[in-house]
C-alpha positions as CSV (number, residue, x, y, z in Angstrom):
1,M,122.1,102.2,74.4
2,V,120.3,99.7,75.9
3,F,117.8,100.5,78.9
4,S,117.6,97.7,81.7
5,S,113.9,97.1,82.9
6,L,113.4,96.9,86.6
7,Y,111.9,93.3,88.0
8,H,110.4,93.3,91.5
9,V,111.9,90.0,93.3
10,G,108.6,89.4,96.1
11,S,109.5,88.0,99.4
12,G,109.6,84.2,99.2
13,S,110.8,84.0,95.6
14,F,113.9,84.5,93.7
15,E,115.1,85.2,90.1
16,A,118.2,84.3,88.6
17,S,119.6,84.4,84.7
18,A,122.7,84.9,82.7
19,S,123.5,88.2,81.7
20,Q,120.7,90.5,80.6
21,P,119.4,94.1,80.6
22,R,117.7,94.2,83.6
23,I,118.0,95.1,87.3
24,L,116.5,93.2,89.9
25,Q,114.9,94.8,93.1
26,A,113.6,93.8,96.5
27,F,111.9,96.1,99.0
28,L,113.0,95.1,102.6
29,G,111.7,95.5,105.8
30,T,111.9,92.3,108.2
31,C,112.9,90.4,105.2
32,V,116.1,89.7,103.8
33,G,117.6,90.1,100.3
34,I,120.7,88.4,98.9
35,A,122.1,89.4,95.5
36,I,124.6,86.6,94.4
37,F,126.5,87.1,90.9
38,D,129.4,85.2,89.3
39,D,131.3,87.9,87.0
40,T,133.0,85.4,85.3
41,A,130.4,83.1,84.6
42,D,128.5,86.5,83.8
43,V,125.3,84.8,85.9
44,G,123.6,86.2,89.0
45,G,120.3,86.6,90.7
46,L,118.4,87.9,94.0
47,I,116.8,85.8,96.4
48,H,113.9,87.5,98.9
49,L,113.7,85.7,102.4
50,L,110.5,85.8,104.6
51,L,111.3,83.6,107.5
52,P,114.5,81.8,109.0
53,E,112.8,78.1,108.7
54,P,109.9,76.4,108.3
55,I,107.2,76.6,111.3
56,N,106.8,72.4,110.4
57,P,109.7,71.2,108.5
58,E,107.7,68.0,107.4
59,S,104.9,70.4,105.7
60,V,106.6,73.2,103.1
61,D,104.5,74.1,100.9
62,L,106.8,77.1,99.8
63,P,110.1,76.0,100.4
64,E,111.6,79.6,98.6
65,K,110.0,81.7,102.1
66,Y,112.9,80.1,104.0
67,A,116.5,80.8,104.5
68,T,117.0,77.1,105.5
69,T,115.2,75.6,102.5
70,A,115.4,78.8,99.9
71,M,119.3,79.3,100.1
72,P,120.3,75.9,98.7
73,L,117.7,76.1,95.9
74,F,118.9,79.5,94.7
75,L,122.3,78.4,94.8
76,N,122.2,75.1,93.1
77,R,120.2,77.4,90.4
78,L,122.8,79.9,90.2
79,K,125.4,76.6,89.6
80,E,122.7,74.9,86.8
81,L,123.5,78.6,84.9
82,G,127.4,77.8,85.3
83,A,128.2,80.0,88.4
84,T,130.4,78.4,90.7
85,S,131.0,79.0,94.7
86,K,134.4,79.8,94.4
87,N,133.8,82.7,91.9
88,M,130.2,83.6,93.6
89,K,129.9,87.2,95.7
90,A,127.1,87.5,97.9
91,V,125.4,91.3,99.2
92,V,123.0,90.9,102.2
93,A,120.7,93.5,103.2
94,G,117.1,93.8,105.2
95,G,116.5,92.3,108.4
96,A,115.5,95.6,110.1
97,L,113.7,96.2,113.4
98,V,111.5,98.4,112.0
99,G,110.3,100.8,114.9
100,P,108.8,101.6,117.0
101,L,110.4,98.9,118.9
102,T,109.5,96.6,121.7
103,Y,111.1,94.1,123.5
104,L,109.1,91.7,121.7
105,D,111.0,92.3,118.3
106,I,114.3,92.2,119.6
107,N,113.2,89.1,121.4
108,L,111.8,87.7,118.3
109,D,114.5,89.0,115.9
110,I,113.2,87.6,112.9
111,G,115.3,89.4,110.5
112,G,118.3,88.7,112.4
113,R,117.7,85.0,112.6
114,T,117.1,84.9,109.1
115,A,120.1,86.8,107.7
116,E,122.2,84.1,109.9
117,K,120.5,81.4,108.6
118,A,121.2,82.7,105.1
119,K,124.8,83.2,106.1
120,N,125.4,79.9,107.2
121,E,124.4,78.8,104.1
122,L,127.1,80.9,102.2
123,D,129.5,79.7,104.6
124,K,128.9,76.3,103.8
125,E,129.9,76.8,100.0
126,G,132.4,79.2,101.1
127,I,131.0,82.7,99.2
128,P,132.1,85.6,100.4
129,I,130.3,88.6,101.6
130,V,131.3,91.6,99.7
131,Q,128.3,93.9,101.6
132,W,126.5,93.3,104.6
133,E,123.7,95.7,105.6
134,T,121.4,94.1,107.9
135,G,119.3,95.0,111.4
136,G,119.2,98.9,111.9
137,F,115.4,100.0,112.4
138,F,114.4,101.2,108.3
139,T,113.1,99.8,105.2
140,C,115.8,99.4,102.3
141,S,116.0,98.5,98.9
142,I,118.4,96.2,97.4
143,D,119.0,96.5,93.3
144,L,121.4,94.1,91.2
145,N,122.2,95.3,87.8
146,M,122.3,92.0,85.4
147,Q,123.9,93.4,82.7
148,N,127.4,94.7,85.3
149,W,126.8,93.1,88.5
150,Q,126.9,96.4,90.4
151,W,124.9,96.4,93.4
152,R,123.0,99.0,95.5
153,I,121.2,99.1,99.1
154,Q,119.6,102.3,99.8
155,P,116.7,103.5,102.2
156,S,113.1,103.1,100.6
157,G,110.3,105.0,100.4
158,F,111.2,108.6,100.8
159,D,113.2,111.1,98.6
160,A,115.4,113.3,101.1
161,T,116.1,115.6,98.3
162,L,113.1,116.9,98.1
163,S,112.5,121.0,99.4
164,D,112.4,121.1,103.1
165,T,109.2,123.2,102.9
166,I,105.3,122.6,103.2
167,T,102.1,124.0,102.9
168,S,100.0,124.9,105.8
169,K,98.2,122.0,107.5
170,P,94.9,121.5,106.1
171,T,91.8,122.6,108.3
172,E,89.1,120.4,109.2
173,S,87.1,122.5,106.5
174,D,90.0,121.6,103.8
175,V,89.4,117.9,105.0
176,Q,85.7,118.1,104.9
177,Q,85.7,119.8,101.2
178,A,88.3,116.9,100.7
179,I,85.9,114.0,101.7
180,E,82.8,115.9,99.5
181,A,85.3,115.9,96.5
182,I,86.5,112.4,96.6
183,R,84.9,110.3,94.0
184,P,83.1,107.6,97.2
185,I,83.2,103.7,96.6
186,P,80.4,102.6,94.3
187,Q,77.1,102.9,95.9
188,V,76.4,98.6,94.4
189,A,79.5,98.1,96.6
190,L,78.6,99.8,99.8
191,K,74.9,98.1,99.7
192,V,76.7,94.6,99.2
193,L,78.8,95.7,102.5
194,R,75.9,96.0,104.3
195,I,74.0,92.8,103.1
196,I,76.7,90.5,103.7
197,Q,76.7,91.7,107.7
198,E,73.5,89.6,107.4
199,A,73.0,86.2,108.6
200,T,72.0,85.1,105.0
201,Y,71.8,87.2,101.8
202,D,70.1,86.4,98.0
203,I,73.6,86.2,96.0
204,E,71.4,86.2,92.9
205,K,70.0,90.1,94.0
206,I,73.6,90.8,94.7
207,A,74.9,89.8,91.1
208,H,71.8,91.2,89.6
209,E,72.8,94.8,91.2
210,V,76.5,94.4,90.2
211,K,75.2,94.0,86.7
212,K,73.8,97.2,86.8
213,D,77.3,99.0,87.0
214,Q,79.3,98.8,83.9
215,V,82.4,99.3,85.4
216,I,82.3,97.2,88.3
217,S,81.5,94.7,86.3
218,A,84.0,94.7,83.9
219,R,86.7,95.2,87.0
220,T,85.4,92.4,88.8
221,I,85.9,90.5,85.3
222,Q,89.2,91.5,84.9
223,L,90.4,90.7,88.7
224,C,88.6,87.3,88.2
225,N,91.6,86.7,85.4
226,S,94.0,88.5,87.8
227,A,97.1,87.0,88.8
228,L,95.6,87.8,92.3
229,F,92.5,85.6,91.8
230,S,93.5,83.3,88.8
231,K,92.1,80.0,87.9
232,R,92.9,77.8,84.9
233,Q,89.8,78.4,83.2
234,E,89.1,82.3,81.9
235,V,86.0,84.2,83.1
236,V,84.1,86.1,80.7
237,T,80.6,87.1,82.7
238,L,79.4,87.6,85.9
239,D,77.4,84.9,86.0
240,H,80.3,82.8,84.8
241,A,82.3,84.1,88.0
242,L,79.6,83.4,90.0
243,V,79.6,79.7,88.9
244,F,83.1,79.3,88.7
245,L,84.1,81.1,91.8
246,G,81.6,80.4,94.3
247,Q,79.5,82.6,96.2
248,E,81.7,83.8,99.0
249,L,85.0,84.8,96.7
250,F,82.5,86.4,94.0
251,V,81.4,88.6,97.0
252,K,84.9,89.6,97.6
253,L,85.9,90.0,93.7
254,I,82.6,92.5,93.7
255,I,83.9,94.7,96.6
256,S,87.5,94.4,95.7
257,A,86.6,95.9,92.6
258,A,84.8,98.6,93.8
259,V,87.2,99.3,96.3
260,Q,90.2,99.7,93.5
261,S,88.2,102.2,92.0
262,Y,88.5,104.1,94.9
263,Y,92.1,103.5,95.4
264,D,92.7,104.6,92.2
265,Q,92.1,108.2,93.0
266,C,95.4,108.3,95.2
267,G,98.4,110.0,93.4
268,N,102.1,109.6,94.5
269,G,101.6,111.0,98.4
270,Y,101.5,107.5,100.7
271,S,102.3,104.8,97.2
272,L,105.6,104.3,97.2
273,C,104.8,102.2,94.0
274,K,102.1,102.3,91.6
275,G,99.2,100.9,92.6
276,G,100.8,100.7,95.8
277,L,98.1,101.6,98.1
278,Y,95.3,99.1,96.4
279,H,98.0,96.4,96.7
280,H,98.4,96.8,100.3
281,A,94.8,97.0,101.0
282,I,94.3,93.7,99.3
283,G,97.5,91.9,101.0
284,T,96.3,93.2,104.0
285,A,92.5,91.5,103.6
286,M,93.7,88.6,102.6
287,T,96.2,88.4,105.6
288,T,93.1,89.5,107.7
289,E,91.2,86.6,106.4
290,K,93.5,84.1,106.9
291,I,94.1,85.2,111.0
292,A,90.0,84.7,111.1
293,E,90.3,81.5,109.9
294,M,93.0,80.3,112.2
295,T,91.5,81.9,115.7
296,G,87.7,81.3,114.9
297,D,84.6,83.4,115.8
298,I,85.1,86.2,113.3
299,H,83.7,85.4,110.0
300,P,86.6,85.4,107.2
301,G,84.7,87.3,104.7
302,V,83.8,90.1,107.3
303,A,87.5,90.3,108.3
304,Y,88.2,90.4,104.6
305,M,86.4,93.2,103.9
306,A,87.7,95.2,107.2
307,G,91.4,94.8,105.9
308,L,90.2,95.8,102.5
309,L,88.9,99.3,103.9
310,H,91.1,100.0,106.8
311,D,93.3,102.7,105.0
312,I,90.2,104.5,103.0
313,G,91.2,107.7,105.2
314,K,94.9,107.8,103.3
315,V,92.7,108.6,99.6
316,V,91.9,111.7,101.1
317,L,94.9,113.0,103.0
318,D,97.0,111.8,99.9
319,Q,97.0,115.5,98.7
320,Y,98.8,116.6,101.6
321,I,101.6,114.5,101.7
322,S,103.5,114.7,98.8
323,G,104.8,118.1,100.0
324,A,105.4,116.6,103.2
325,Y,107.9,114.0,102.2
326,P,111.1,115.4,103.6
327,M,109.3,116.0,107.1
328,F,108.0,112.4,107.3
329,Y,111.0,111.3,106.0
330,R,112.9,113.4,109.3
331,E,111.0,112.2,111.6
332,F,110.6,108.6,110.8
333,Q,114.8,108.9,111.0
334,D,114.8,110.9,114.2
335,R,112.1,109.3,116.0
336,P,110.9,105.6,116.2
337,S,107.4,106.9,115.7
338,E,104.2,105.5,114.3
339,I,102.7,107.2,111.3
340,I,99.8,108.4,113.0
341,D,101.8,110.1,115.3
342,V,103.8,111.6,111.9
343,E,100.6,112.2,110.6
344,S,99.1,114.4,113.3
345,G,101.9,116.1,114.2
346,I,102.3,117.5,110.3
347,L,99.2,117.3,109.1
348,G,97.2,117.9,112.2
349,M,95.0,114.7,111.9
350,D,95.7,110.9,111.1
351,H,94.1,108.8,108.2
352,T,92.5,106.5,110.8
353,R,90.1,109.2,111.9
354,V,89.8,110.8,108.3
355,G,88.9,107.0,107.4
356,E,86.0,107.1,110.5
357,L,84.4,110.4,108.9
358,L,84.5,108.6,105.5
359,A,82.9,105.2,107.1
360,K,80.3,107.3,108.6
361,K,79.0,109.2,105.7
362,W,78.8,106.0,103.5
363,S,77.2,104.6,106.5
364,L,79.3,101.3,106.9
365,P,78.5,99.2,109.5
366,D,79.7,99.8,113.2
367,N,82.2,97.0,113.5
368,L,83.9,97.9,109.8
369,T,83.8,101.6,111.1
370,N,85.7,100.3,114.3
371,A,88.2,98.5,112.4
372,I,89.1,101.5,110.5
373,R,89.2,104.1,112.9
374,F,91.1,102.0,115.8
375,H,93.7,99.6,113.8
376,H,96.4,101.1,115.1
377,F,95.4,100.9,118.6
378,P,92.8,98.1,118.9
379,E,92.6,97.8,122.5
380,K,91.2,101.5,122.2
381,S,88.0,100.1,120.0
382,P,84.6,100.2,122.0
383,D,83.5,96.7,120.3
384,D,84.6,94.3,118.2
385,Q,87.8,94.4,119.5
386,R,89.0,91.0,118.0
387,L,88.1,92.4,114.6
388,T,89.9,95.4,115.0
389,T,92.9,93.5,116.4
390,I,93.1,91.2,113.6
391,V,93.1,93.7,111.2
392,Y,95.9,95.5,113.6
393,L,98.0,91.9,113.1
394,A,97.3,91.7,109.4
395,D,98.4,95.7,108.6
396,L,101.5,95.2,111.0
397,L,102.6,92.0,109.2
398,M,102.2,93.8,105.8
399,S,104.3,97.0,106.8
400,R,107.2,94.5,108.3
401,F,107.2,91.6,105.5
402,N,105.9,93.4,102.3
403,T,107.3,97.1,102.8
404,G,108.1,99.4,99.6
405,L,103.9,99.7,98.9
406,E,103.1,102.5,101.1
407,M,104.1,104.8,103.6
408,E,103.3,102.9,106.8
409,R,104.8,102.3,110.5
410,M,103.2,100.6,113.0
411,G,104.5,100.1,116.8
412,T,104.1,97.0,118.7
413,N,104.2,98.1,122.1
414,R,100.8,96.0,123.0
415,L,101.3,93.7,120.4
416,K,101.6,90.9,123.5
417,E,98.0,92.1,124.9
418,N,96.5,92.1,121.4
419,L,97.9,88.6,120.3
420,S,96.8,87.4,124.0
421,Q,93.1,89.3,123.1
422,L,93.0,86.2,120.2
423,G,94.1,83.7,122.7
424,L,97.9,83.9,120.9
425,T,101.3,83.7,122.5
426,P,104.1,85.9,121.3
427,E,105.6,82.6,119.9
428,S,102.8,82.8,117.5
429,F,103.5,86.0,115.7
430,T,106.0,83.8,113.5
431,E,103.0,81.7,112.8
432,L,100.9,84.5,111.6
433,V,104.0,85.7,109.3
434,D,104.2,82.0,108.0
435,L,100.1,82.5,107.4
436,M,100.5,85.5,104.7
437,P,99.3,84.1,101.4
438,D,101.5,83.5,98.5
439,K,99.6,86.1,96.2
440,V,100.3,89.2,98.5
441,F,104.0,89.6,97.5
442,E,102.9,89.6,93.7
443,P,104.3,92.8,92.3
444,A,101.9,95.7,92.5
445,E,100.8,96.0,88.9
446,N,100.0,91.8,88.8
447,Q,97.9,92.6,91.7
448,T,95.6,94.9,89.8
449,G,95.5,93.0,86.5
450,N,96.2,95.7,84.1
451,G,99.3,97.4,85.4
452,D,97.5,100.5,85.8
């Protein structure tokens, strides 16, 4: 028997080939996934579309992200492999209005417009759509078996067949004990976090401190050579990394490496794939940094750190999640609820409150603590509201356009006001989607650089 390997097709990319023992898979929220195959030529593939069309058609860095530019490339590739329009068949999924919803979701309807643009390209070629499951309110996955051309579309992230029982809710005492038992972010990283809040800092001193921690040193070098931060020249020492990467990127790598060791303590609670919680944290950090660069007045490095740390509370609550999966699933199916509301109802607390307890225990700066506590409702942040708003937007983008990583659901009931806080309009939201760095969509195992 030949076993099929599983290949994750990230947003803004496609994969096509002749028949082989492999299953192509994409996790879809607002994004649209299209499987196309020609079973006569024994050729097929899967494309994962992010947006309907480029924001600026005159300057397109990655045409694979957009339906209008990616579909012709995908179809041409299939034809190069021997497929013909008359024999190709298509399966379309995704484009969800992931709840909770507001009129902005419906008016923007990014997923719906992406699906329609893709359909136009299929219609031009006369390619029939044998299954069309777009819209709705829930994330899903689409699979294409590259051996027998069978496809599958199913809700992603939850196993509804699990037992519907749950142990009692954790008490405050339970949570405090869990906080004490959890391995914290290494001291050297916490020291670096506090240092970078200052206007100036001694990078050589930071490097000296990091060298004292062999684990963080090794992880930093490993991350430096990973797909996430990869350069053409291999980095083998911290001194080499500092010279080669520059001061700001070097500091980001140190913190990212340290946070990875913290998130590695998670089991199969919030994470929906291997390394999912850390992958989501890195993606949110990179997106937060880009939004800060776009809007100004928040230092991008500080924004990156806030995005990286925003979900630290989930590591503590993770142990209580596995047994509660069926109840989370039912709540998400029956009601357009935010995850913090579901957490509070089932567990008696949510990850933002637990994250605040951790941040205070570790003496994190107030601006980072507020971003951790209020990133689901930045308007309630007592200060540094712009930083918290940027983290909220980045987290929202990740939850809508890079699904399948962790259990998450965010509302948009005050999206207009939060955008206004940064001098943006609802129409700017599509531009924010376009800001998401390409590296965000790398598979989780590539982000960590070691497949763990």
